[in-house]
Short mmCIF file of the C-alpha atoms (twelve columns), coordinates in Angstrom:
data_MODEL
# 
_entry.id   MODEL 
# 
loop_
_atom_site.group_PDB 
_atom_site.id 
_atom_site.type_symbol 
_atom_site.label_atom_id 
_atom_site.label_alt_id 
_atom_site.label_comp_id 
_atom_site.label_asym_id 
_atom_site.label_seq_id 
_atom_site.Cartn_x 
_atom_site.Cartn_y 
_atom_site.Cartn_z 
_atom_site.pdbx_PDB_model_num 
ATOM 1   C CA . UNK A 1   -32.140 2.553  15.773  1 
ATOM 2   C CA . UNK A 2   -29.953 5.063  17.573  1 
ATOM 3   C CA . UNK A 3   -30.442 8.791  18.013  1 
ATOM 4   C CA . UNK A 4   -28.781 11.118 15.483  1 
ATOM 5   C CA . UNK A 5   -28.528 14.880 15.778  1 
ATOM 6   C CA . UNK A 6   -26.635 17.809 14.303  1 
ATOM 7   C CA . UNK A 7   -25.557 20.383 16.882  1 
ATOM 8   C CA . UNK A 8   -24.976 23.829 15.310  1 
ATOM 9   C CA . UNK A 9   -22.196 26.207 16.286  1 
ATOM 10  C CA . UNK A 10  -24.824 28.420 17.894  1 
ATOM 11  C CA . UNK A 11  -25.241 25.795 20.647  1 
ATOM 12  C CA . UNK A 12  -21.791 25.819 22.227  1 
ATOM 13  C CA . UNK A 13  -22.760 24.121 25.496  1 
ATOM 14  C CA . UNK A 14  -24.533 21.228 23.769  1 
ATOM 15  C CA . UNK A 15  -21.471 20.810 21.538  1 
ATOM 16  C CA . UNK A 16  -19.211 20.537 24.603  1 
ATOM 17  C CA . UNK A 17  -21.595 18.122 26.336  1 
ATOM 18  C CA . UNK A 18  -21.631 15.815 23.300  1 
ATOM 19  C CA . UNK A 19  -17.820 15.683 23.378  1 
ATOM 20  C CA . UNK A 20  -17.560 15.095 27.103  1 
ATOM 21  C CA . UNK A 21  -16.095 11.738 28.199  1 
ATOM 22  C CA . UNK A 22  -15.473 10.721 24.578  1 
ATOM 23  C CA . UNK A 23  -11.856 10.768 23.345  1 
ATOM 24  C CA . UNK A 24  -11.508 13.454 20.680  1 
ATOM 25  C CA . UNK A 25  -9.023  15.818 19.098  1 
ATOM 26  C CA . UNK A 26  -8.650  19.567 18.905  1 
ATOM 27  C CA . UNK A 27  -10.380 19.719 15.520  1 
ATOM 28  C CA . UNK A 28  -13.550 18.357 17.165  1 
ATOM 29  C CA . UNK A 29  -13.816 21.265 19.577  1 
ATOM 30  C CA . UNK A 30  -16.273 24.106 19.244  1 
ATOM 31  C CA . UNK A 31  -13.562 26.772 19.350  1 
ATOM 32  C CA . UNK A 32  -11.529 25.328 16.492  1 
ATOM 33  C CA . UNK A 33  -14.583 24.580 14.324  1 
ATOM 34  C CA . UNK A 34  -15.918 28.091 14.884  1 
ATOM 35  C CA . UNK A 35  -12.559 29.549 13.874  1 
ATOM 36  C CA . UNK A 36  -12.516 27.520 10.645  1 
ATOM 37  C CA . UNK A 37  -16.104 28.508 9.882   1 
ATOM 38  C CA . UNK A 38  -15.012 32.161 9.839   1 
ATOM 39  C CA . UNK A 39  -13.242 31.249 6.590   1 
ATOM 40  C CA . UNK A 40  -15.648 28.722 5.069   1 
ATOM 41  C CA . UNK A 41  -18.898 30.494 5.915   1 
ATOM 42  C CA . UNK A 42  -20.539 27.064 5.724   1 
ATOM 43  C CA . UNK A 43  -23.266 25.776 8.064   1 
ATOM 44  C CA . UNK A 44  -21.159 23.756 10.502  1 
ATOM 45  C CA . UNK A 45  -22.325 21.148 12.996  1 
ATOM 46  C CA . UNK A 46  -21.201 18.487 15.396  1 
ATOM 47  C CA . UNK A 47  -22.866 15.252 14.353  1 
ATOM 48  C CA . UNK A 48  -23.682 13.256 17.496  1 
ATOM 49  C CA . UNK A 49  -25.011 9.709  17.720  1 
ATOM 50  C CA . UNK A 50  -25.937 7.569  20.696  1 
ATOM 51  C CA . UNK A 51  -27.365 4.076  20.937  1 
ATOM 52  C CA . UNK A 52  -27.310 1.851  24.007  1 
ATOM 53  C CA . UNK A 53  -24.168 3.489  25.367  1 
ATOM 54  C CA . UNK A 54  -22.313 3.644  22.035  1 
ATOM 55  C CA . UNK A 55  -21.446 7.195  21.011  1 
ATOM 56  C CA . UNK A 56  -20.082 8.855  17.880  1 
ATOM 57  C CA . UNK A 57  -19.247 12.494 17.125  1 
ATOM 58  C CA . UNK A 58  -17.972 14.189 13.979  1 
ATOM 59  C CA . UNK A 59  -17.698 17.842 12.864  1 
ATOM 60  C CA . UNK A 60  -19.417 18.351 9.515   1 
ATOM 61  C CA . UNK A 61  -20.151 21.243 7.176   1 
ATOM 62  C CA . UNK A 62  -22.880 21.385 4.537   1 
ATOM 63  C CA . UNK A 63  -22.148 22.729 1.048   1 
ATOM 64  C CA . UNK A 64  -24.503 23.625 -1.804  1 
ATOM 65  C CA . UNK A 65  -23.767 22.729 -5.422  1 
ATOM 66  C CA . UNK A 66  -26.190 22.809 -8.330  1 
ATOM 67  C CA . UNK A 67  -29.178 22.961 -6.025  1 
ATOM 68  C CA . UNK A 68  -27.994 19.941 -4.016  1 
ATOM 69  C CA . UNK A 69  -26.162 19.578 -0.687  1 
ATOM 70  C CA . UNK A 70  -23.090 17.518 0.092   1 
ATOM 71  C CA . UNK A 71  -21.245 17.257 3.382   1 
ATOM 72  C CA . UNK A 72  -17.549 17.559 4.268   1 
ATOM 73  C CA . UNK A 73  -15.371 17.423 7.354   1 
ATOM 74  C CA . UNK A 74  -13.996 20.917 8.093   1 
ATOM 75  C CA . UNK A 75  -10.290 21.727 7.981   1 
ATOM 76  C CA . UNK A 76  -8.222  19.886 10.575  1 
ATOM 77  C CA . UNK A 77  -7.788  16.372 11.936  1 
ATOM 78  C CA . UNK A 78  -11.405 15.815 12.919  1 
ATOM 79  C CA . UNK A 79  -13.567 13.077 11.453  1 
ATOM 80  C CA . UNK A 80  -15.455 10.433 13.392  1 
ATOM 81  C CA . UNK A 81  -14.597 9.864  17.037  1 
ATOM 82  C CA . UNK A 82  -16.327 6.796  18.375  1 
ATOM 83  C CA . UNK A 83  -16.629 4.767  21.547  1 
ATOM 84  C CA . UNK A 84  -17.962 1.592  19.939  1 
ATOM 85  C CA . UNK A 85  -17.974 1.312  16.168  1 
ATOM 86  C CA . UNK A 86  -19.923 3.201  13.531  1 
ATOM 87  C CA . UNK A 87  -23.711 3.547  13.371  1 
ATOM 88  C CA . UNK A 88  -25.179 1.062  10.913  1 
ATOM 89  C CA . UNK A 89  -27.967 3.490  10.054  1 
ATOM 90  C CA . UNK A 90  -25.627 6.385  9.144   1 
ATOM 91  C CA . UNK A 91  -26.530 6.146  5.443   1 
ATOM 92  C CA . UNK A 92  -30.231 6.404  6.282   1 
ATOM 93  C CA . UNK A 93  -29.553 9.514  8.337   1 
ATOM 94  C CA . UNK A 94  -27.479 11.064 5.527   1 
ATOM 95  C CA . UNK A 95  -30.241 10.447 3.010   1 
ATOM 96  C CA . UNK A 96  -32.811 11.902 5.401   1 
ATOM 97  C CA . UNK A 97  -30.792 15.136 5.375   1 
ATOM 98  C CA . UNK A 98  -30.819 15.140 1.579   1 
ATOM 99  C CA . UNK A 99  -27.034 14.871 1.320   1 
ATOM 100 C CA . UNK A 100 -25.806 13.754 -2.080  1 
ATOM 101 C CA . UNK A 101 -22.441 12.516 -0.825  1 
ATOM 102 C CA . UNK A 102 -19.910 12.968 1.956   1 
ATOM 103 C CA . UNK A 103 -16.156 13.489 2.238   1 
ATOM 104 C CA . UNK A 104 -15.003 12.854 5.811   1 
ATOM 105 C CA . UNK A 105 -11.371 12.655 6.874   1 
ATOM 106 C CA . UNK A 106 -10.710 9.896  9.421   1 
ATOM 107 C CA . UNK A 107 -8.365  10.636 12.321  1 
ATOM 108 C CA . UNK A 108 -6.665  7.277  13.055  1 
ATOM 109 C CA . UNK A 109 -6.322  8.144  16.753  1 
ATOM 110 C CA . UNK A 110 -10.076 8.159  17.277  1 
ATOM 111 C CA . UNK A 111 -11.591 5.935  14.607  1 
ATOM 112 C CA . UNK A 112 -10.297 2.873  12.775  1 
ATOM 113 C CA . UNK A 113 -10.758 2.898  9.002   1 
ATOM 114 C CA . UNK A 114 -11.270 -0.881 8.995   1 
ATOM 115 C CA . UNK A 115 -14.865 -1.817 8.418   1 
ATOM 116 C CA . UNK A 116 -15.812 1.301  6.464   1 
ATOM 117 C CA . UNK A 117 -16.812 1.121  2.841   1 
ATOM 118 C CA . UNK A 118 -15.562 3.720  0.356   1 
ATOM 119 C CA . UNK A 119 -12.287 4.472  2.190   1 
ATOM 120 C CA . UNK A 120 -9.205  5.943  0.507   1 
ATOM 121 C CA . UNK A 121 -5.810  6.114  2.256   1 
ATOM 122 C CA . UNK A 122 -3.921  9.071  0.802   1 
ATOM 123 C CA . UNK A 123 -1.165  10.012 3.245   1 
ATOM 124 C CA . UNK A 124 0.434   9.201  6.608   1 
ATOM 125 C CA . UNK A 125 0.301   11.055 9.897   1 
ATOM 126 C CA . UNK A 126 3.273   10.979 12.261  1 
ATOM 127 C CA . UNK A 127 2.238   10.680 15.898  1 
ATOM 128 C CA . UNK A 128 4.564   10.937 18.886  1 
ATOM 129 C CA . UNK A 129 3.895   8.933  22.029  1 
ATOM 130 C CA . UNK A 130 4.540   11.430 24.828  1 
ATOM 131 C CA . UNK A 131 4.809   8.796  27.537  1 
ATOM 132 C CA . UNK A 132 8.062   7.482  28.974  1 
ATOM 133 C CA . UNK A 133 11.478  8.558  27.730  1 
ATOM 134 C CA . UNK A 134 10.536  10.543 24.632  1 
ATOM 135 C CA . UNK A 135 14.067  11.782 24.011  1 
ATOM 136 C CA . UNK A 136 15.417  8.229  23.682  1 
ATOM 137 C CA . UNK A 137 13.053  7.620  20.752  1 
ATOM 138 C CA . UNK A 138 14.353  10.607 18.788  1 
ATOM 139 C CA . UNK A 139 16.758  10.057 15.928  1 
ATOM 140 C CA . UNK A 140 20.422  10.682 16.660  1 
ATOM 141 C CA . UNK A 141 20.274  13.895 14.642  1 
ATOM 142 C CA . UNK A 142 17.266  15.158 16.640  1 
ATOM 143 C CA . UNK A 143 19.051  14.479 19.930  1 
ATOM 144 C CA . UNK A 144 22.076  16.367 18.646  1 
ATOM 145 C CA . UNK A 145 19.893  19.339 17.713  1 
ATOM 146 C CA . UNK A 146 18.531  19.434 21.255  1 
ATOM 147 C CA . UNK A 147 21.857  19.375 23.112  1 
ATOM 148 C CA . UNK A 148 21.619  23.120 23.686  1 
ATOM 149 C CA . UNK A 149 17.936  22.951 24.684  1 
ATOM 150 C CA . UNK A 150 18.128  24.694 28.080  1 
ATOM 151 C CA . UNK A 151 19.821  27.776 26.638  1 
ATOM 152 C CA . UNK A 152 17.521  27.852 23.597  1 
ATOM 153 C CA . UNK A 153 14.388  27.416 25.729  1 
ATOM 154 C CA . UNK A 154 15.258  30.582 27.618  1 
ATOM 155 C CA . UNK A 155 15.204  32.608 24.380  1 
ATOM 156 C CA . UNK A 156 11.814  31.476 23.043  1 
ATOM 157 C CA . UNK A 157 9.064   34.055 22.611  1 
ATOM 158 C CA . UNK A 158 5.727   33.610 24.411  1 
ATOM 159 C CA . UNK A 159 4.058   37.021 24.075  1 
ATOM 160 C CA . UNK A 160 0.788   36.093 22.368  1 
ATOM 161 C CA . UNK A 161 0.185   39.535 20.914  1 
ATOM 162 C CA . UNK A 162 3.593   39.640 19.254  1 
ATOM 163 C CA . UNK A 163 3.281   36.056 18.027  1 
ATOM 164 C CA . UNK A 164 -0.162  36.722 16.530  1 
ATOM 165 C CA . UNK A 165 1.113   39.834 14.757  1 
ATOM 166 C CA . UNK A 166 3.899   37.776 13.162  1 
ATOM 167 C CA . UNK A 167 1.453   35.015 12.215  1 
ATOM 168 C CA . UNK A 168 -0.871  37.421 10.415  1 
ATOM 169 C CA . UNK A 169 1.974   39.118 8.593   1 
ATOM 170 C CA . UNK A 170 3.510   35.942 7.200   1 
ATOM 171 C CA . UNK A 171 1.130   32.961 7.097   1 
ATOM 172 C CA . UNK A 172 -0.271  33.510 3.581   1 
ATOM 173 C CA . UNK A 173 3.159   33.887 1.966   1 
ATOM 174 C CA . UNK A 174 4.501   30.918 3.945   1 
ATOM 175 C CA . UNK A 175 1.716   28.560 2.844   1 
ATOM 176 C CA . UNK A 176 2.074   29.734 -0.762  1 
ATOM 177 C CA . UNK A 177 5.836   29.055 -0.748  1 
ATOM 178 C CA . UNK A 178 5.241   25.571 0.629   1 
ATOM 179 C CA . UNK A 179 2.528   24.704 -1.879  1 
ATOM 180 C CA . UNK A 180 0.233   23.814 0.995   1 
ATOM 181 C CA . UNK A 181 -2.896  23.885 -1.180  1 
ATOM 182 C CA . UNK A 182 -6.354  25.399 -0.985  1 
ATOM 183 C CA . UNK A 183 -7.112  23.918 2.435   1 
ATOM 184 C CA . UNK A 184 -4.779  26.474 4.040   1 
ATOM 185 C CA . UNK A 185 -6.431  29.475 2.382   1 
ATOM 186 C CA . UNK A 186 -7.607  30.547 5.810   1 
ATOM 187 C CA . UNK A 187 -8.766  34.079 6.548   1 
ATOM 188 C CA . UNK A 188 -7.076  36.440 8.976   1 
ATOM 189 C CA . UNK A 189 -10.175 36.164 11.185  1 
ATOM 190 C CA . UNK A 190 -9.671  32.392 11.392  1 
ATOM 191 C CA . UNK A 191 -5.991  32.721 12.269  1 
ATOM 192 C CA . UNK A 192 -6.723  35.299 14.971  1 
ATOM 193 C CA . UNK A 193 -9.468  33.113 16.434  1 
ATOM 194 C CA . UNK A 194 -7.204  30.043 16.554  1 
ATOM 195 C CA . UNK A 195 -4.357  32.025 18.112  1 
ATOM 196 C CA . UNK A 196 -6.708  33.256 20.850  1 
ATOM 197 C CA . UNK A 197 -7.899  29.811 21.954  1 
ATOM 198 C CA . UNK A 198 -6.981  28.741 25.496  1 
ATOM 199 C CA . UNK A 199 -6.296  25.206 24.276  1 
ATOM 200 C CA . UNK A 200 -3.667  26.357 21.774  1 
ATOM 201 C CA . UNK A 201 0.027   26.515 22.691  1 
ATOM 202 C CA . UNK A 202 1.792   29.298 20.802  1 
ATOM 203 C CA . UNK A 203 5.561   29.805 20.785  1 
ATOM 204 C CA . UNK A 204 8.083   31.624 18.605  1 
ATOM 205 C CA . UNK A 205 11.806  31.836 17.955  1 
ATOM 206 C CA . UNK A 206 14.200  34.202 16.233  1 
ATOM 207 C CA . UNK A 207 17.553  35.944 16.312  1 
ATOM 208 C CA . UNK A 208 18.584  39.067 18.245  1 
ATOM 209 C CA . UNK A 209 15.018  39.814 19.252  1 
ATOM 210 C CA . UNK A 210 13.597  39.472 15.732  1 
ATOM 211 C CA . UNK A 211 10.950  36.791 15.280  1 
ATOM 212 C CA . UNK A 212 11.589  34.316 12.476  1 
ATOM 213 C CA . UNK A 213 9.176   31.454 13.212  1 
ATOM 214 C CA . UNK A 214 5.951   30.838 15.138  1 
ATOM 215 C CA . UNK A 215 4.316   27.479 15.894  1 
ATOM 216 C CA . UNK A 216 0.820   26.635 17.150  1 
ATOM 217 C CA . UNK A 217 -0.291  23.376 18.792  1 
ATOM 218 C CA . UNK A 218 -3.896  22.559 19.704  1 
ATOM 219 C CA . UNK A 219 -4.730  20.046 22.389  1 
ATOM 220 C CA . UNK A 220 -7.387  18.247 24.356  1 
ATOM 221 C CA . UNK A 221 -6.803  15.905 27.281  1 
ATOM 222 C CA . UNK A 222 -6.752  13.074 24.707  1 
ATOM 223 C CA . UNK A 223 -4.224  14.313 22.120  1 
ATOM 224 C CA . UNK A 224 -2.238  17.231 20.773  1 
ATOM 225 C CA . UNK A 225 -2.065  18.454 17.177  1 
ATOM 226 C CA . UNK A 226 0.675   20.425 15.431  1 
ATOM 227 C CA . UNK A 227 -1.470  23.068 13.756  1 
ATOM 228 C CA . UNK A 228 0.939   25.432 12.009  1 
ATOM 229 C CA . UNK A 229 4.563   26.461 11.871  1 
ATOM 230 C CA . UNK A 230 4.873   29.760 10.012  1 
ATOM 231 C CA . UNK A 231 8.321   31.159 9.298   1 
ATOM 232 C CA . UNK A 232 10.138  33.645 7.139   1 
ATOM 233 C CA . UNK A 233 12.801  32.231 4.780   1 
ATOM 234 C CA . UNK A 234 15.536  30.775 6.944   1 
ATOM 235 C CA . UNK A 235 13.323  30.545 10.013  1 
ATOM 236 C CA . UNK A 236 12.659  26.864 9.370   1 
ATOM 237 C CA . UNK A 237 15.769  26.047 11.403  1 
ATOM 238 C CA . UNK A 238 13.834  26.760 14.602  1 
ATOM 239 C CA . UNK A 239 11.226  24.050 13.996  1 
ATOM 240 C CA . UNK A 240 12.881  21.339 16.102  1 
ATOM 241 C CA . UNK A 241 13.106  23.581 19.165  1 
ATOM 242 C CA . UNK A 242 9.531   24.832 18.791  1 
ATOM 243 C CA . UNK A 243 8.213   21.277 18.554  1 
ATOM 244 C CA . UNK A 244 10.271  20.218 21.552  1 
ATOM 245 C CA . UNK A 245 8.844   23.086 23.593  1 
ATOM 246 C CA . UNK A 246 5.355   21.792 22.772  1 
ATOM 247 C CA . UNK A 247 6.369   18.234 23.666  1 
ATOM 248 C CA . UNK A 248 7.496   19.324 27.122  1 
ATOM 249 C CA . UNK A 249 4.431   21.509 27.705  1 
ATOM 250 C CA . UNK A 250 1.992   18.813 26.573  1 
ATOM 251 C CA . UNK A 251 3.683   16.280 28.836  1 
ATOM 252 C CA . UNK A 252 3.219   18.686 31.749  1 
ATOM 253 C CA . UNK A 253 -0.485  18.836 30.879  1 
ATOM 254 C CA . UNK A 254 -0.740  15.035 30.754  1 
ATOM 255 C CA . UNK A 255 -1.541  14.914 27.027  1 
ATOM 256 C CA . UNK A 256 -0.609  11.405 25.804  1 
ATOM 257 C CA . UNK A 257 0.354   12.055 22.173  1 
ATOM 258 C CA . UNK A 258 1.275   14.714 19.632  1 
ATOM 259 C CA . UNK A 259 0.110   14.401 16.032  1 
ATOM 260 C CA . UNK A 260 2.769   16.097 13.909  1 
ATOM 261 C CA . UNK A 261 0.704   15.743 10.733  1 
ATOM 262 C CA . UNK A 262 2.158   14.409 7.510   1 
ATOM 263 C CA . UNK A 263 4.059   15.556 4.493   1 
ATOM 264 C CA . UNK A 264 2.576   17.517 1.627   1 
ATOM 265 C CA . UNK A 265 2.952   14.192 -0.182  1 
ATOM 266 C CA . UNK A 266 3.506   10.787 1.371   1 
ATOM 267 C CA . UNK A 267 7.176   10.110 2.038   1 
ATOM 268 C CA . UNK A 268 8.449   13.595 1.151   1 
ATOM 269 C CA . UNK A 269 11.135  15.526 3.052   1 
ATOM 270 C CA . UNK A 270 8.577   17.020 5.445   1 
ATOM 271 C CA . UNK A 271 7.297   13.551 6.334   1 
ATOM 272 C CA . UNK A 272 10.863  12.375 6.977   1 
ATOM 273 C CA . UNK A 273 11.484  15.410 9.205   1 
ATOM 274 C CA . UNK A 274 8.526   14.387 11.356  1 
ATOM 275 C CA . UNK A 275 9.399   10.689 11.423  1 
ATOM 276 C CA . UNK A 276 12.737  11.519 13.033  1 
ATOM 277 C CA . UNK A 277 10.956  12.622 16.190  1 
ATOM 278 C CA . UNK A 278 10.379  8.931  16.876  1 
ATOM 279 C CA . UNK A 279 6.844   9.282  15.584  1 
ATOM 280 C CA . UNK A 280 4.733   6.343  14.446  1 
ATOM 281 C CA . UNK A 281 3.264   6.528  10.939  1 
ATOM 282 C CA . UNK A 282 -0.503  6.035  10.893  1 
ATOM 283 C CA . UNK A 283 -2.762  5.991  7.812   1 
ATOM 284 C CA . UNK A 284 -4.607  9.195  6.954   1 
ATOM 285 C CA . UNK A 285 -7.774  8.021  5.262   1 
ATOM 286 C CA . UNK A 286 -10.951 9.631  4.052   1 
ATOM 287 C CA . UNK A 287 -14.470 8.348  3.724   1 
ATOM 288 C CA . UNK A 288 -15.960 9.070  0.284   1 
ATOM 289 C CA . UNK A 289 -19.582 7.990  0.282   1 
ATOM 290 C CA . UNK A 290 -22.495 8.538  -2.078  1 
ATOM 291 C CA . UNK A 291 -25.953 8.669  -0.490  1 
ATOM 292 C CA . UNK A 292 -28.098 9.770  -3.462  1 
ATOM 293 C CA . UNK A 293 -26.558 8.010  -6.502  1 
ATOM 294 C CA . UNK A 294 -28.946 9.457  -9.091  1 
ATOM 295 C CA . UNK A 295 -28.278 13.033 -8.026  1 
ATOM 296 C CA . UNK A 296 -24.538 12.363 -7.749  1 
ATOM 297 C CA . UNK A 297 -24.381 10.963 -11.287 1 
ATOM 298 C CA . UNK A 298 -26.384 13.909 -12.626 1 
ATOM 299 C CA . UNK A 299 -24.079 16.467 -11.029 1 
ATOM 300 C CA . UNK A 300 -21.032 14.695 -12.422 1 
ATOM 301 C CA . UNK A 301 -22.540 14.598 -15.923 1 
ATOM 302 C CA . UNK A 302 -23.457 18.265 -15.791 1 
ATOM 303 C CA . UNK A 303 -19.923 19.129 -14.650 1 
ATOM 304 C CA . UNK A 304 -18.425 17.062 -17.485 1 
ATOM 305 C CA . UNK A 305 -16.510 14.696 -15.175 1 
ATOM 306 C CA . UNK A 306 -16.579 10.990 -14.408 1 
ATOM 307 C CA . UNK A 307 -18.117 9.749  -11.178 1 
ATOM 308 C CA . UNK A 308 -14.885 8.037  -10.073 1 
ATOM 309 C CA . UNK A 309 -14.173 8.458  -6.349  1 
ATOM 310 C CA . UNK A 310 -10.411 7.878  -6.315  1 
ATOM 311 C CA . UNK A 311 -9.392  11.460 -7.131  1 
ATOM 312 C CA . UNK A 312 -10.836 14.797 -6.084  1 
ATOM 313 C CA . UNK A 313 -14.105 14.092 -4.313  1 
ATOM 314 C CA . UNK A 314 -16.789 14.844 -5.110  1 
ATOM 315 C CA . UNK A 315 -15.491 15.111 -8.697  1 
ATOM 316 C CA . UNK A 316 -18.160 17.618 -9.713  1 
ATOM 317 C CA . UNK A 317 -16.390 20.132 -7.427  1 
ATOM 318 C CA . UNK A 318 -13.026 19.696 -9.178  1 
ATOM 319 C CA . UNK A 319 -13.341 23.101 -10.818 1 
ATOM 320 C CA . UNK A 320 -13.828 24.739 -7.402  1 
ATOM 321 C CA . UNK A 321 -10.610 23.641 -5.731  1 
ATOM 322 C CA . UNK A 322 -10.066 27.051 -4.188  1 
ATOM 323 C CA . UNK A 323 -12.653 26.133 -1.569  1 
ATOM 324 C CA . UNK A 324 -11.075 26.280 1.897   1 
ATOM 325 C CA . UNK A 325 -13.086 23.597 3.656   1 
ATOM 326 C CA . UNK A 326 -11.800 20.285 2.358   1 
ATOM 327 C CA . UNK A 327 -12.520 18.367 -0.796  1 
# 
């Protein structure tokens, strides 16, 4: 049996050590998880497992409901990152913690969904390979939009204070207009903390000195993530140039890929926008497991819902969809 542990946010150095030498994304990092916890207020940990050289990590947050605890992956593209499969005694560990069930998003860059039980694929992520001739893989329309890149690049805004001020002024209205859902109900403290991270690229664009759009990209040496693009109405037209700035900067840093995220719904206009960057579509799946069936069934009965796992999970939380930290 391997060694399991939960590293709290209070132990920043241990968190970093557990991530070291294991491919992982920005949502696994202490800084991003701490920023998200400023909204959720939930006890947040890095789950770490090791057994005979095999290692697994995963950010997790514990939530109380009806006197019981379930576990969820925090906001972002985190989930399990593994060097050699998934621990066979994970369920035993979950039960030892008293968790009723778990909802964990699976980042396809760091963990294959194959082999898991209780997996649901519910969207697609669009991931750009930043190696080689990236521009040649763009759609014809994207290449046309970048013909004036050198002149546009010179006009982009990089003053972090000004960019953060714009972000705070507009992010809530922007997410509401886009129907982004409860997951993006992030507090101002969270947005400020993310904008201040050294491993976040922040860039803005506008007209005649007036900002109209700001984009944020998190990164580790293993991958980049498109975190947010917040704009005022009409500012969406800057998105291609802001993404291309991040592509060039990440390539300079030696980051091998950029996860553009997915659409609000699979195959929608936003997904098509991202596909045209020459991105590969990868499945966005979630792990929906029940560790204490009797307690799970009781909570569902008391909430007046079925115990089906294909919809909102866990279903007994369906009435609390305003929660910011996942399903």
